[in-house]
Backbone bond lengths (Angstrom), bond angles and torsions (degrees), N, CA, C in turn:
res aa  C-N    CA-C-N  psi(-1)  N-CA   C-N-CA  omega(-1)  CA-C   N-CA-C  phi
1 M - - - 1.439 - - 1.522 107.91 -
2 R 1.306 117.03 135.75 1.462 122.00 177.39 1.512 109.75 -93.48
3 K 1.313 115.36 136.87 1.455 120.57 175.27 1.516 107.51 -100.31
4 I 1.307 116.92 138.71 1.459 121.38 176.58 1.516 107.03 -103.01
5 V 1.338 114.78 123.87 1.455 120.52 -176.24 1.518 108.04 -123.71
6 L 1.310 116.56 123.78 1.459 121.58 176.61 1.511 107.34 -138.44
7 S 1.307 115.64 109.56 1.453 119.05 -178.79 1.519 110.27 -87.11
8 T 1.307 115.44 159.47 1.457 121.47 176.25 1.517 110.08 -61.50
9 V 1.334 116.74 -37.53 1.458 120.87 179.53 1.528 109.81 -63.39
10 A 1.332 117.45 -43.79 1.468 120.68 -179.91 1.519 110.45 -62.85
11 L 1.314 116.78 -43.76 1.460 120.98 179.98 1.520 110.44 -63.17
12 T 1.324 117.08 -45.80 1.463 121.93 179.56 1.523 110.47 -62.02
13 S 1.349 116.55 -41.22 1.467 120.49 179.64 1.511 111.27 -63.75
14 L 1.325 117.09 -42.49 1.454 120.11 179.29 1.525 111.77 -62.97
15 V 1.320 116.81 -41.05 1.458 121.02 178.53 1.526 109.86 -65.11
16 A 1.330 117.41 -41.68 1.464 121.42 -179.70 1.520 111.03 -65.19
17 V 1.323 117.57 -41.73 1.460 121.16 179.07 1.528 109.83 -63.90
18 A 1.306 116.64 -43.56 1.465 120.51 179.48 1.528 110.29 -61.47
19 A 1.319 117.41 -41.79 1.463 121.79 -179.17 1.522 111.01 -66.45
20 C 1.326 117.30 -39.03 1.460 121.32 -178.32 1.515 112.22 -72.73
21 S 1.319 117.31 -24.46 1.461 119.44 -175.81 1.523 113.07 -82.72
22 E 1.324 117.84 -8.90 1.459 120.46 178.89 1.516 110.03 -72.35
23 N 1.318 116.70 151.25 1.455 122.69 177.68 1.525 108.11 -68.07
24 S 1.316 116.48 120.28 1.468 120.26 -174.96 1.521 113.33 -72.00
25 D 1.339 119.21 -14.33 1.466 121.56 179.34 1.524 111.87 -80.04
26 E 1.315 118.13 -18.35 1.451 121.48 -177.46 1.522 110.03 -93.31
27 P 1.327 117.06 144.53 1.468 118.68 177.14 1.528 109.60 -66.11
28 K 1.306 114.28 145.63 1.452 120.07 -177.63 1.520 109.45 -102.11
29 A 1.304 115.20 131.15 1.461 120.17 176.17 1.517 108.22 -87.86
30 D 1.316 116.24 140.33 1.464 120.36 176.71 1.521 107.98 -79.20
31 T 1.317 115.73 110.50 1.461 120.12 -178.51 1.517 111.82 -97.70
32 G 1.319 117.45 -0.21 1.457 120.66 179.63 1.519 111.29 80.18
33 P 1.315 115.57 -171.26 1.462 118.99 -177.55 1.527 111.67 -67.90
34 V 1.314 115.02 151.72 1.455 121.03 178.20 1.516 108.49 -79.49
35 A 1.309 116.49 130.75 1.463 120.74 177.79 1.516 109.18 -73.75
36 V 1.340 116.92 136.55 1.458 121.63 179.74 1.521 110.37 -58.57
37 D 1.332 118.34 -33.72 1.454 121.50 -180.00 1.524 112.40 -64.10
38 S 1.338 117.51 -21.53 1.453 120.38 -177.02 1.523 112.32 -85.99
39 V 1.321 118.07 -3.69 1.459 122.27 -178.75 1.523 108.44 -106.52
40 E 1.323 116.98 131.02 1.464 122.11 178.46 1.531 108.50 -70.08
41 P 1.331 118.16 117.17 1.467 120.09 -178.44 1.525 111.87 -74.28
42 A 1.343 115.79 152.65 1.454 121.10 174.33 1.527 107.83 -72.26
43 V 1.321 116.97 143.93 1.455 121.42 -179.87 1.517 108.44 -114.33
44 E 1.317 116.67 129.09 1.454 121.50 176.52 1.519 108.53 -78.98
45 L 1.317 116.21 126.03 1.456 121.07 -177.50 1.527 111.47 -76.74
46 T 1.321 115.39 145.95 1.463 121.18 172.83 1.519 107.54 -104.36
47 F 1.322 116.47 168.26 1.455 120.90 178.97 1.524 111.10 -58.00
48 A 1.325 117.06 -38.94 1.464 121.72 -178.49 1.528 112.60 -65.12
49 D 1.326 117.94 -20.52 1.461 122.06 -179.98 1.532 112.71 -77.21
50 L 1.333 117.17 -12.78 1.460 121.19 -169.48 1.525 112.13 -119.70
51 T 1.317 115.37 158.18 1.455 122.43 171.33 1.517 106.31 -117.82
52 G 1.324 116.41 122.20 1.454 120.34 -179.00 1.515 112.34 -82.30
53 D 1.305 115.86 151.40 1.462 124.12 177.50 1.527 107.28 -118.31
54 A 1.345 116.89 112.12 1.464 121.80 -175.23 1.530 112.26 -60.77
55 A 1.337 117.76 -37.49 1.467 120.45 179.31 1.526 110.62 -64.67
56 A 1.324 116.70 -43.45 1.470 120.24 176.66 1.528 109.66 -66.47
57 G 1.334 116.85 -35.73 1.461 121.30 178.78 1.513 112.89 -65.13
58 E 1.331 116.92 -31.84 1.466 119.84 176.72 1.523 110.22 -63.08
59 A 1.324 116.77 -37.80 1.472 120.73 176.65 1.523 110.65 -66.90
60 V 1.321 117.50 -37.33 1.467 121.04 177.61 1.527 110.06 -66.66
61 F 1.335 116.94 -36.47 1.461 121.83 -177.48 1.535 112.83 -60.81
62 V 1.312 117.48 -18.86 1.468 120.87 176.56 1.536 109.94 -53.25
63 Q 1.341 117.18 -35.51 1.468 121.40 178.79 1.528 111.30 -66.32
64 C 1.311 117.48 -28.14 1.470 123.33 -175.21 1.527 112.29 -89.08
65 R 1.318 115.43 -25.11 1.466 122.46 -171.16 1.527 113.87 -59.68
66 A 1.303 119.19 -24.40 1.463 120.86 179.43 1.528 111.16 -62.49
67 C 1.334 116.64 -28.45 1.468 120.55 -177.26 1.528 113.91 -117.60
68 H 1.324 117.89 -26.83 1.463 122.05 -172.85 1.522 111.52 -121.65
69 S 1.333 115.05 155.87 1.457 120.91 169.62 1.522 107.70 -124.84
70 V 1.319 116.09 168.87 1.459 120.88 173.46 1.529 109.68 -111.55
71 E 1.322 115.87 14.03 1.466 120.95 176.53 1.523 109.08 -89.79
72 E 1.316 115.78 134.55 1.458 121.15 -179.57 1.525 110.25 -59.79
73 G 1.334 116.43 128.98 1.462 122.14 176.12 1.509 115.63 77.32
74 R 1.311 119.54 1.76 1.471 121.60 -179.17 1.524 109.80 -103.72
75 N 1.331 115.24 92.28 1.462 121.07 177.37 1.518 109.73 -86.92
76 G 1.302 115.30 154.23 1.456 121.77 173.97 1.514 106.80 -127.90
77 V 1.320 116.79 -137.80 1.459 121.03 173.44 1.527 108.70 -60.04
78 G 1.328 115.25 -35.60 1.467 122.71 174.72 1.515 108.90 -111.81
79 P 1.318 116.88 166.56 1.465 119.57 -179.10 1.531 112.12 -71.84
80 S 1.338 115.45 158.24 1.458 120.74 172.61 1.527 108.27 -59.27
81 L 1.303 116.46 140.77 1.462 121.58 178.33 1.525 111.74 -99.26
82 Y 1.327 116.33 9.84 1.461 120.09 176.35 1.525 108.74 -62.22
83 G 1.321 116.69 127.35 1.460 121.13 177.70 1.518 114.65 68.13
84 I 1.318 117.90 21.35 1.466 121.78 -175.87 1.533 112.45 -66.60
85 I 1.342 117.39 -32.04 1.460 119.81 -178.45 1.538 109.07 -66.39
86 G 1.309 115.40 118.82 1.463 121.65 -179.40 1.522 114.60 90.13
87 A 1.331 117.30 -3.35 1.470 121.04 -178.68 1.527 110.99 -83.81
88 K 1.319 115.61 156.45 1.460 121.97 175.57 1.531 108.77 -79.98
89 A 1.319 116.77 138.00 1.476 121.07 177.73 1.517 109.50 -60.47
90 G 1.319 115.45 141.38 1.458 121.05 176.59 1.516 114.49 76.60
91 A 1.337 117.34 20.68 1.459 119.77 -173.09 1.527 115.34 -110.72
92 V 1.316 119.49 0.48 1.460 120.24 179.63 1.530 108.19 -73.06
93 D 1.331 115.59 126.84 1.462 121.20 -178.99 1.521 111.43 -59.85
94 A 1.301 114.86 145.76 1.468 123.89 173.86 1.526 113.01 63.33
95 F 1.328 117.33 27.87 1.455 119.51 173.43 1.513 108.38 -123.32
96 N 1.325 116.42 134.73 1.460 122.88 -177.98 1.530 109.71 -91.77
97 Y 1.322 115.66 99.12 1.464 122.08 -178.33 1.523 111.90 -85.74
98 T 1.321 116.08 157.40 1.461 121.03 169.48 1.528 107.65 -71.04
99 D 1.317 116.26 157.97 1.464 120.30 175.41 1.521 110.49 -59.70
100 A 1.331 116.43 -36.96 1.471 120.59 -179.07 1.528 110.49 -58.05
101 N 1.316 116.74 -42.47 1.457 120.83 -179.22 1.528 110.73 -77.00
102 A 1.301 116.82 -49.97 1.465 121.22 -175.59 1.526 112.29 -62.45
103 N 1.321 117.49 -32.13 1.464 121.08 -176.75 1.531 113.49 -104.21
104 S 1.327 117.47 13.58 1.465 120.96 -174.88 1.517 113.36 -73.42
105 G 1.311 117.29 -27.77 1.459 120.27 -175.59 1.522 113.44 75.87
106 I 1.314 116.86 7.45 1.462 122.18 -178.34 1.529 110.15 -71.16
107 I 1.317 115.31 138.12 1.462 122.56 166.89 1.522 105.36 -108.21
108 W 1.322 116.38 124.40 1.459 121.19 -174.15 1.531 111.76 -78.00
109 T 1.317 116.27 73.01 1.463 120.65 171.53 1.526 107.85 -74.65
110 S 1.306 116.08 165.70 1.469 119.74 177.86 1.520 110.96 -58.45
111 E 1.333 116.75 -40.70 1.461 120.95 -179.47 1.529 111.77 -64.95
112 V 1.338 116.51 -41.25 1.468 120.67 179.93 1.529 109.96 -66.78
113 I 1.322 117.06 -44.42 1.472 120.27 178.67 1.525 109.88 -61.09
114 F 1.322 117.21 -40.49 1.464 122.05 178.40 1.528 110.59 -56.95
115 E 1.315 117.07 -46.70 1.471 121.25 179.26 1.525 111.23 -69.80
116 F 1.333 117.45 -43.98 1.460 122.79 -179.13 1.529 111.46 -58.27
117 L 1.328 116.66 -46.51 1.462 120.62 -174.81 1.525 114.14 -66.87
118 E 1.331 117.05 -18.29 1.457 118.90 177.39 1.528 110.42 -64.96
119 S 1.318 117.09 -39.37 1.458 121.95 179.26 1.530 108.61 -160.82
120 P 1.336 117.26 83.87 1.469 120.88 -174.18 1.521 115.03 -53.52
121 R 1.307 118.07 -42.10 1.477 120.16 -176.59 1.523 112.80 -72.72
122 E 1.312 117.27 -27.23 1.465 119.85 174.26 1.520 110.63 -76.97
123 Y 1.330 116.36 -39.28 1.458 120.73 -177.93 1.532 111.09 -70.52
124 L 1.329 116.86 -39.34 1.462 121.60 -177.14 1.528 109.67 -131.86
125 P 1.338 117.21 77.97 1.467 119.70 179.08 1.533 110.77 -55.72
126 G 1.321 115.39 135.31 1.461 120.58 -179.69 1.515 113.23 99.44
127 T 1.334 117.94 -5.25 1.461 120.01 177.03 1.527 109.15 -70.93
128 R 1.326 116.43 151.28 1.469 121.02 175.44 1.522 111.34 -86.33
129 M 1.295 116.80 -8.15 1.458 120.17 -176.63 1.527 109.53 -60.16
130 A 1.325 115.28 116.11 1.458 121.05 -175.26 1.528 112.89 -83.93
131 Y 1.306 117.60 -12.97 1.460 122.17 -177.72 1.530 109.61 -60.11
132 P 1.341 117.80 128.18 1.466 119.94 -175.58 1.524 114.27 -73.46
133 G 1.309 117.65 -21.92 1.457 120.07 178.29 1.507 112.38 127.98
134 L 1.314 114.87 161.58 1.450 123.16 -179.66 1.523 106.72 -118.44
135 R 1.313 117.12 101.44 1.465 121.99 -173.66 1.535 112.81 -73.75
136 D 1.333 117.52 -28.82 1.460 121.72 -176.71 1.531 110.14 -71.01
137 A 1.324 116.29 111.58 1.469 121.64 -176.27 1.529 111.84 -61.27
138 Q 1.333 117.91 -40.99 1.468 119.84 -179.50 1.527 110.71 -66.16
139 A 1.318 117.67 -39.22 1.466 120.67 177.92 1.530 110.45 -62.92
140 R 1.331 116.94 -38.23 1.472 119.83 177.17 1.525 110.77 -65.04
141 A 1.324 117.10 -42.28 1.474 120.69 178.32 1.531 110.33 -64.00
142 D 1.321 117.32 -39.64 1.465 121.38 178.25 1.529 110.70 -64.62
143 L 1.320 116.71 -43.90 1.461 121.14 178.69 1.528 110.73 -60.74
144 I 1.308 117.31 -42.09 1.467 121.12 178.98 1.526 110.18 -64.72
145 A 1.330 118.57 -39.49 1.456 121.32 176.66 1.522 110.23 -60.65
146 F 1.329 117.08 -40.11 1.467 121.59 176.87 1.533 110.39 -64.00
147 L 1.318 117.62 -46.30 1.466 120.46 178.87 1.531 111.62 -61.86
148 E 1.323 116.42 -39.03 1.467 120.28 177.17 1.528 110.63 -63.02
149 A 1.326 116.92 -41.00 1.462 121.66 -177.19 1.527 112.75 -71.55
150 T 1.324 116.88 -31.51 1.469 119.51 -174.78 1.525 113.44 -92.47
151 G 1.313 117.05 -19.69 1.466 118.15 -172.33 1.507 115.40 -116.86
152 Q 1.301 118.58 17.12 1.477 118.66 -177.64 1.501 111.24 -120.21
């Protein structure tokens, strides 16, 4: 499902840009307020909308490396992410998960990881994961491509 997001700031910016682009020598007609329907809304991308690049994802993984590894059985502050795609949440051996994670019933599909990584604490309240999230949708898709390449 696609979410349509249009902030007041975006709408105001579009109106300001349109006003500034008019020829200042010509008289301006008062056209009244801009109808929201006349402005192209921003579209939130889903995982299916993107193609991940594993090489670019390896660069993104640098942010994760402080807590996670992609080596099988090598846990750190966070669990190893080896084989995470398709795995059940809270299932990495020898890692002490929060109840929220261990009892979530989540299966870490690429789509679920994509949503989770945007804002981990909002997606899974009670997680210990301190990472605030990765807002860039393409970077998340790239990171998932890297995880798929390293853990399968």
